[in-house]
C-alpha positions in Angstrom: 12.7 18.2 56.7 11.0 21.2 57.8 9.9 21.7 54.2 8.2 18.5 54.1 6.5 18.9 57.0 5.2 22.3 55.9 4.3 21.1 52.4 2.5 17.9 54.3 0.7 20.5 56.6 -0.5 22.6 53.7 -1.5 19.5 51.9 -3.9 18.3 54.9 -5.5 21.9 54.9 -6.1 21.7 51.3 -7.9 18.0 51.5 -9.8 19.2 54.8 -11.0 22.1 52.7 -12.3 20.1 49.7 -15.6 18.9 51.2 -16.9 21.8 52.9 -16.3 23.6 49.5 -17.8 21.0 47.2 -20.6 19.6 49.7 -21.1 21.9 52.8 -24.5 20.1 53.5 -22.7 16.6 53.8 -19.8 18.0 55.8 -22.2 19.4 58.2 -24.0 16.4 58.8 -21.0 14.3 58.8 -19.5 16.6 61.4 -22.6 16.7 63.6 -22.6 12.9 63.5 -19.1 12.7 64.7 -19.8 15.3 67.7 -22.3 12.5 68.6 -19.8 9.5 68.8 -18.2 8.4 72.0 -14.7 8.9 73.1 -13.9 5.5 72.4 -15.2 5.4 68.9 -13.2 8.8 68.1 -10.2 7.3 69.6 -10.8 4.0 67.3 -11.2 6.5 64.0 -8.0 8.4 65.1 -6.1 5.2 65.4 -7.3 3.6 62.4 -6.8 7.0 60.3 -3.0 7.0 62.0 -2.3 3.5 61.1 -3.6 3.9 57.7 -1.5 7.0 57.0 1.6 5.3 58.6 1.1 2.1 56.3 0.6 4.3 53.3 3.6 6.7 53.9 5.8 3.5 54.6 4.5 1.6 51.3 4.9 4.6 48.9 8.0 6.3 50.6 10.3 3.2 50.6 
């Protein structure tokens, strides 16, 4: 289990690093727009991401 967690964290870092590497201007503009969102909007994005990730894990891991 710890190995899978470390691998998952490493994969997150790889995926998070792709956009700034490939398109730094797009990443910067997107990040700037994200900082302008309200707390409720950010929470909704976080919840949607969490639920989508959980659904994908359940579908493909089962």
